[in-house]
N, C-alpha and C positions, 0 to 999 in steps of 0.2 A: 639457517634464522629462520625461526617457526613462531608466528602468530595465531592469537584470537581472538576474533572479532566478535563480539555478540552484539546484537540489535535486536531490539522490543520491536512487536509488530504495532500497530495503529486503528483507534478505533475513532470517526467520524461521530461527533456529537452531534451537530447541526453542518450543513456544507455540501453536502453530495448534489453535485452535476452544478448547482447553485454558485458554486467559488469560481465555477468558468465562466460566469455570467455578471462577474464584479461582487457577490454575494459574499458575508464575511460567514469563515467556517471555524468551527469549532473541535481540535482535534486532538485526542488525548494516546500517547502512550503508554498500552499495557504491557505485562509481565507472560509474555508468548517470543522468546528468545527467539532468533535465528542465530545461527554459529556456523561463522567460515573459520576453518584452520587452511594459513598457507603456508608453507615451506619454500625456501629457496636454496639451490645449490647456483651458485657460480659455474660457467665454465672457463676453466684453463687455455684454450684455445680460442681466438677470435675467428678460426674459423667454422667454429661451429655454432648453430643458430639454436635461437631460444625454444623451448617446447614445454608445451603449457599439457599437464595431466589434473583431470577434472574428475572428481569422483561426487557423485549426487545421492546422498544416501537413501534419500525418500523416495526415490526413481529408482533403485536395484541400478545405477549405473557408474560406469567408469570408463575412461578414453583418455588417450594421449592422441593431444593434437600437436604438430610440430608447427614453427612460424608461418610458412608460407601456406597449411593447412588451414590456418584458423584465419590468416588472413582475405584469403579468396572466401571462405564460410560469410566473413564480414562484408566483404564484398557486394555478396548475393545480396542481404539484409540487406544494406544500403540502396543497391539497388529496389528491392519489396518496397522498400520506404518509400521511395521516389515514386513508385507507381501508386500508393496508397495517395501520397500526396497529388497527387493528378486524379486522384477517384477513379484511377484505372484496376484497386488491387483493393480488397477490404484490409481491414485492419492485424485481422488474426492473421492474415497470413503471412505475417513480416516476420514476427518470430517463429519459427515451426518448432523447433524443439529447444525443453527447458534449457537445455547447453548454451544457444543462441545468447542467450541475456549475459551469461558469463562471459562469451567471446568477443560480445560487443562492448560488453564494461572494460574488457584486460584492451582493446585495441583504442577505445576511447581515449584511455591514459596512456598508453603507448601516440597515440599523435600527439598528444599536451606535452608528454616529458622526455619518451623514448625509454622502453622498457630495460631494464640491467638484461642480458644476454643470460641465458642458464636455463636450467631446469624449475620451473614452477608449478607446484602441487597444492592444489584448490580442496578441499571439501566441504561441502556443504551440508547444515543437518538444519531443515527446518521443526518448526512444532506445528500440532498435530490439525492445524484448522487453514490450511495454505490452501489458497483459491478460495476463500470466504467471503474476500473483501477487506482483509485485514491490513494490505499493504505487503503481502509477503516479498513481490518483487520491487518495492523501494527497500525493504531490510535487506537483502541480497545484493542489491547495488550498492547500498552505504555501506554493507561490510567489505564489500568488494575492493571497494574504492581506500575506504579507509585502512583496510590491511596493506595495499598498494605503497599509499604513500609512509605506511611504514617503515616496509620494506627499504625503501628509496631514502628513508630519514629525510622529507621533504616537508617544508615550513607550507601551511596552506592556509587561508581562512574558508569559513563554513560557508563564505557567499562563491569562494570558487568550487569547493567540495558539491557541491548542492545543485550549479551551475551545469555540470559536468554527468551529476547524476538524472537531471531534469530531462535532460539531452538523450539520454539511454531510456529512461522511463518511456519516452512520448514514442519510441519504437515498438512499447509495451501496448499503453494505450493510445496513443494516437493522438492526444493533447494534455500534457501535463503540466498541472497547475503549480505542482512544486510542492503541494501540500503534505504528500505522503514520506515524499524521502524528508522533508523538515522535520517532520514530526518523529520520525524514529531515530531523528539524529541527534535533535533537542531534549528530547522526554520532557513528559511531564504535560499540561494541560495548554493548547496553544491556542492564540487568536490568529488567524492569518487570512490574510486580504491581499487582492491584488492591488498594489501601487500604496500600500502602508506599511509601516513599519510593524515587524511580528511583534505580538505581545506573549510571554508568558502570564498565565495566569494559576491563581491558586486553587489548587487540587480540594475539594471538601469530599467527604467520608461518605456519600451516596450509597446505598447499597443498591448493586446490581448484577445483573446476568447476563452474561453472552449465551445466545442461544444459537444450535447451530442447525438450520434450514435444509444445508446439503450444498453441493457445489451449484452457481447460476449456470443452466445450459451458455448461456450468452456471455462473452467477454465484456469486461470493463469499455475495452474500446467500441463493441457493438451498442453496449446500452449508450455511451456518450454519443456516439454519431446520430443512432435517429431521436435521441432529445433533440441533439443539436434541429435536425432535419422537422421536429414538429414543433420546437420552441424558439423563435430566433432570439436576437438579446435584447429585442425592444418588446418583446411578449411582456404583457402585467405579472406574471407570475413570477419573476424574478423578483420583482418587488417584495411581494408576498413573502417568498423565502426572507428574501432580508431583513424584513419586519419581524419574522419567525426568529431568524437565528440573533437579535437583540434582544429579543425575551427569555430564549437559552442562556442567554449569556447573562442578562440581568439576573435572574431567578437561579443562577448558579454563586455570583457571585456574593448573591445574599444570603446563600444556605436555605433559600425557598422550596422543601420538596413538592410544597403546593403546586403555585407555580408553575416548576418546571416540567412537572409532569402535564401539566394542562399543553406546555408549547411543544413539549415533545409530542403529544398528539396532533397536534395541527400540522408540526413537521412533517408525521406520516403523512396527515391526508393530502398534503402536496404533493409530496413522492409516487404516490399511488393515481394523482392527476397529469404527474408528467408522464406514467404508463411503464412505472420501472418494480411494479410489486406484484408479483403472481399471485393469481386468485388464491390458492391453496394460502397463502402466507399472509394473505389480506384478510383471510376469516381465522387463522390463528393469533391476527396481531388486535381486530377486532373485538375478539373474546377477551383477550387481555385486558383492550382499552376501556371494556366496559366499566372495571370496578374503578373505584376511587383511589383504592392502594398500589395500582400499577401503571405504567406507561410504557408502550412500548415503539418502537421502528426500526425500519432497516436499518443497516449502517453499512456504507459502500455503495457502487454502482447501482444494485440490484441486477435484474435479469428483465429482457424484452421480451425471453421467448420462457417456454416448460413453468414449470412448479415448485423452482427452489430459486435462493433469493441471496444465498450464504449469510451473513451473519446479520442476527435481531438482537439490541440493547433493551434490555428491560429493566427499568426503573423499579425498582421491590424492594421491601422487607425480607419479603418472603419468597424464594425459588417459586416458579411455576410447575412442580415438578406433576402434577397430574395431568396438564391442559398439554405439555411436552409429552409426556408417555401416550397420550391420544393421539398425537400426531407424527409420535416418532422422532424427536427430536431430542437430540442432546443439549445440555446445557452447562454451565462453569460459573464459577464466580467470577467477578468482574475486580482486576487487581489492577493499581494503576504502576506506571512504572515512572519514578521521576526520573530515574539515569535514562540518557541518552544510547547511543549506541559509543560503544568503549572495547579499545585495542588492547591487549597484551603480551609480552613476550612469554614464550610456555616453552618449555623442555623437549 
């Protein structure tokens, strides 16, 4: 049995960091798919132990892991995560190789349902903008879990799948809000707020551009941890984030481009205040935001070190070609994905 699961990327319109402090977030699925090919061959003898073969096309890696080996790797991952929770280890030390995320996801599923014994083969192909704040980890996790549920012919709820995905993602980022996995699973434009029902909003045809400023030098976990240290839950800035999120949501619902651009500029100013926008990216965005035609902000955790911040969203009728050339940034048209993650049988 062989499956192909295709999962979109996500882009946060508003709510980076603030969603962890109770503010609403608007997150959209975008048409940059992660593809997960999964094949399973059952063993004929009960004495044989399961084996997992993993191919990561983007890293030119391919390796086979017997059950005992990958379970030992996961034990080591969980040990490091426990040390992180005790503040004795940094979050970037928990998952030390790209393959660790896959091994951990398999083990979480195995703990819950018992993996069918046999030879499992997984091949992951990501888009060209991985590690830029577009939810690559969530897309991989959701792709793997949906594939595993399909192979085991299990009925499951979205809540069940997302709960497992959030547990896995926390090992990557330290504190997963569940926003990224939810967005790539559901598709479209979502309003997400902790403690409130998920809402799917209407997607309006605003012209936008995804600008690649380069991979952040700090991880999402590092950025989240620093923001948590500098701004506690009672800090008034989170009320400001909440207010600007409401402005963005209202402007989007009203299809009001002028008000949307103004609110996006305010959101960017707040992100700069919490220290996650490197100086070079700040200068780039300030130049864009001087024009009434465009509005830009970082989308993702940003970075607390270096000069790169991952993806910048620019709402504009025209591509910011000249400025991107000046800074050496690539850009792409923003393409929504109304469909979330989907699995199918393949020959």
